[in-house]
VOGU-3710 file (C-alpha; in Angstrom, 3 decimals, decimal comma):
1> mnaaagtate> 82,347/83,888/125,091  78,812/84,865/123,112  77,405/87,279/125,815  74,869/89,427/125,293  72,526/92,131/126,308  69,636/92,414/128,676  68,521/91,233/132,036  68,783/87,898/133,258  64,721/87,450/133,193  64,385/88,755/129,689
11> rqpitvywhr> 67,097/85,537/129,141  65,392/83,439/131,012  66,375/80,100/131,449  69,507/80,059/132,961  71,608/76,932/133,221  74,825/76,668/135,263  77,252/73,985/133,827  79,730/73,005/137,102  81,357/69,882/138,489  82,351/69,183/142,104
21> gcsacmrtke> 85,561/70,613/143,616  85,108/73,574/141,784  85,833/76,574/143,475  84,490/79,198/141,161  81,367/76,673/140,495  80,430/76,909/144,289  81,276/80,276/144,295  78,546/80,773/141,286  76,088/78,305/142,476  75,804/80,201/145,918
31> flakrgivfe> 75,704/83,916/144,850  72,822/82,804/142,193  71,099/80,515/144,984  71,226/83,867/147,834  69,663/86,312/144,972  66,859/84,125/143,983  67,886/83,332/140,829  66,492/80,127/139,469  68,725/78,090/137,324  69,264/74,593/135,898
41> svdvvedpsg> 72,092/73,170/137,640  74,130/70,340/135,092  77,140/68,587/136,796  79,103/67,666/133,575  80,737/64,945/135,099  77,659/62,724/136,387  75,771/64,028/133,309  77,555/63,145/129,958  75,224/65,305/127,406  76,042/68,305/129,613
51> leelralgal> 79,581/67,871/129,120  78,971/67,797/125,219  76,689/70,854/125,809  79,300/72,817/127,370  81,747/71,468/124,392  79,637/72,345/121,966  79,437/76,012/123,796  83,012/76,276/123,294  84,089/76,728/126,747  87,006/75,409/128,364
61> tvpvvrcgdd> 85,968/74,870/131,277  83,521/75,139/134,039  81,940/77,247/135,955  79,899/78,386/132,555  76,346/80,807/133,099  73,798/80,319/130,115  71,114/81,612/128,889  69,717/80,286/126,002  72,316/80,754/123,421  74,716/82,888/125,426
71> wvsgeswenv> 76,479/82,334/128,032  79,793/83,488/130,164  82,655/82,075/132,464  82,022/82,095/135,579  85,858/82,297/136,373  84,904/86,450/135,851  82,576/87,520/138,479  83,065/90,891/136,877  81,350/89,270/133,691  78,688/87,181/134,880
81> vtflgldedt> 77,807/90,213/136,986  77,159/92,039/133,344  75,911/88,893/131,590  72,395/88,642/133,708  72,178/92,606/134,479  72,684/93,189/137,828  73,058/95,906/139,474  76,467/94,796/141,723  80,009/96,088/142,523  82,432/93,319/141,684
91> kpvlappalv> 85,128/95,509/142,622  87,797/94,029/145,034  87,588/94,811/148,969  91,022/94,496/150,238  93,460/95,981/148,749  97,202/94,456/146,916  98,956/94,505/150,199  96,207/92,650/152,294  95,484/89,902/149,033  99,074/89,503/149,129
101> arwrsgldaa> 99,530/88,973/152,339  95,950/86,471/152,724  97,594/84,800/149,778  101,227/83,809/151,541  99,086/83,052/155,019  97,173/80,083/152,474  99,954/79,271/150,932  102,252/78,850/154,102  99,069/76,624/155,556  99,443/74,518/152,513
111> lrtiaqfpqe> 102,685/73,803/152,615  102,517/72,711/156,156  99,439/70,436/155,591  100,882/68,593/152,712  103,876/68,052/154,846  101,777/66,197/157,091  100,414/64,043/154,044  100,948/59,994/154,123  102,276/59,374/150,242  99,423/56,826/149,858
121> klsepvhegs> 97,052/59,204/150,462  98,284/61,533/147,809  96,710/59,343/145,268  92,631/59,288/146,952  90,317/61,845/146,144  90,300/64,798/147,500  86,563/64,082/148,579  83,662/61,879/147,670  82,648/62,117/143,660  85,259/65,024/142,709
131> rialpantdl> 86,528/64,959/139,419  87,918/67,094/136,917  86,260/67,492/133,578  90,034/68,228/131,410  89,340/71,031/128,695  89,706/70,088/125,077  92,778/70,339/123,288  94,599/72,220/125,779  97,932/70,620/127,263  97,826/70,582/130,861
141> glaaslkdea> 100,792/68,229/130,838  99,246/64,890/131,380  100,356/61,633/131,406  100,438/59,879/128,467  97,739/57,346/129,736  95,323/60,048/130,823  95,614/62,181/127,172  92,400/60,890/125,840  90,502/60,724/129,071  87,851/63,654/129,232
151> vidrtcgiva> 87,326/63,551/132,958  89,642/62,549/135,948  89,789/62,074/139,650  90,667/64,504/141,893  93,250/63,645/144,043  94,733/64,658/147,425  97,989/65,178/145,352  96,696/67,414/141,939  94,697/69,297/144,367  98,180/70,390/146,233
161> hhifmipraf> 100,186/70,441/143,133  97,200/73,172/141,947  97,569/74,813/144,681  100,684/76,024/143,525  99,820/76,434/140,097  97,356/79,268/140,582  100,514/81,584/142,077  102,746/80,410/139,133  99,622/81,676/136,496  99,566/84,429/138,041
171> lnamdegtfr> 102,976/85,656/137,872  103,490/84,177/134,673  101,015/86,376/133,596  102,604/89,155/135,591  105,922/88,147/132,934  104,412/87,532/129,452  100,891/89,211/129,735  98,643/86,386/129,441  96,804/84,123/132,472  97,124/81,184/129,876
181> ledlgrmppa> 94,785/77,559/131,550  98,051/75,729/130,253  99,709/77,253/133,194  96,500/77,091/136,091  95,316/73,916/134,907  98,700/72,271/134,622  98,960/68,319/136,242  101,398/67,284/138,497  104,605/65,826/136,576  105,710/62,210/136,611
191> gantpeaila> 107,097/61,750/140,000  105,376/64,009/141,668  103,586/61,107/144,165  105,002/62,397/147,437  104,800/65,155/149,694  108,337/66,235/149,446  108,473/65,958/145,881  105,170/68,177/145,727  107,038/70,484/148,080  109,863/70,655/145,976
201> iaepivqrld> 107,632/72,275/143,419  105,820/74,276/145,638  108,185/76,228/147,641  110,027/77,855/144,777  106,574/79,128/143,481  106,476/80,464/147,085  109,595/82,238/146,848  109,083/83,430/143,414  105,536/84,865/144,643  107,296/86,895/147,486
211> gwwqqntstn> 110,407/88,106/145,056  107,894/89,565/142,770  105,677/91,543/145,232  109,009/92,950/146,803  109,321/94,506/142,970  105,872/95,206/142,892  104,367/97,278/145,632  104,090/100,125/143,944  102,386/98,308/140,447  99,008/99,986/138,954
221> fstrvptfyg> 96,425/97,089/139,643  94,066/98,606/137,541  95,457/97,664/134,354  93,982/94,853/132,694  95,287/91,465/131,905  93,927/89,003/129,269  92,388/85,768/130,595  91,077/82,950/128,910  87,804/83,580/130,367  88,063/87,704/129,378
231> elskhaller> 90,131/90,706/130,403  90,057/91,471/133,878  91,882/94,406/136,307  95,493/93,524/137,660  93,654/93,879/141,428  90,863/91,400/140,423  93,004/88,556/138,872  95,382/88,834/142,356  92,275/88,857/144,123  91,044/85,842/142,411
241> ctwhsiqhtr> 94,107/83,934/142,758  94,017/84,886/146,916  90,884/82,957/147,407  91,443/80,129/144,713  94,525/78,549/146,600  92,699/79,390/149,868  89,426/77,644/148,722  91,833/74,487/147,466  93,643/75,079/150,745  90,587/74,645/152,726
251> qlisalegfg> 89,392/71,172/150,787  92,482/69,775/151,474  93,212/70,147/155,076  89,786/68,754/155,047  91,042/65,509/153,470  93,681/65,572/156,092  90,763/65,686/158,030  89,012/62,633/156,918  92,169/60,601/156,969  91,858/61,104/160,678
261> idpagrlpae> 95,722/63,261/161,068  94,782/66,798/163,088  95,992/69,572/160,392  99,136/71,927/161,090  97,715/74,377/158,870  94,186/75,391/160,055  92,873/78,598/158,422  91,526/81,309/161,128  88,126/82,474/159,763  88,941/85,763/159,735
271> lfeglpmptd> 91,290/85,098/156,500  87,872/84,489/154,831  86,979/88,289/155,409  86,541/90,513/152,589  87,976/87,528/150,089  84,743/87,108/148,189  85,024/83,223/148,499  82,425/79,975/148,372  80,780/79,954/152,177  81,572/75,965/152,646
281> vwq> 84,370/73,813/151,696  82,489/71,304/149,549  79,149/70,981/147,690
//
């Protein structure tokens, strides 16, 4: 990360590197647009030169907000606001107990949704044009046939698996002290191509989250945690992981509806209240 001091006006033009289906990308673009901040939008999946620019910056993932030679990861809202010189309060609105309750509701909905998926639909794109720009030199457990690929399809199975890699990465960070891309971006293992196989991975993670919360209700959530995109408070990381899982659950539910299946895991609108998540399911 290379972030310079000063206001957004002083450091125009602004470029946002992103790709479809990325939850933080949607939020970053919505945030800037709602504040009338003009930016160039570069989809690194559709624009190979944009992906080369992203790699040249040294960024591992999208979204990235760039002003000239300086840039910051859009994964951290605190960093984006500071980078652009904005007067915004980025502290979480919801207390940790409320966040954990929301997260568990979202994860339960995801479990119900995955159970409804026909096996053959898990290999289909979760949404038209939704693909993933893979980070360079990062072990995500990719199949050998994909290790040399820069971009892969974002399938329903990948999204279903990813929803639960988010709490796994969070819990590993609570245990080991670092929130790692290798944990967050972990791809489904060989053979995890059925609803039953994904649920067999997901359910123990949910149980682990429950056990962690029972033992950590009095944790000091103001302490800071290193992440692959900068340092965050435990509270901010908990908030980020909560809405990250919920947003991808919204997308998975939308995909199920697109296949003509009535979802059993619909999410009530009140689940989103107080969470800094994207307004829309897709962009």
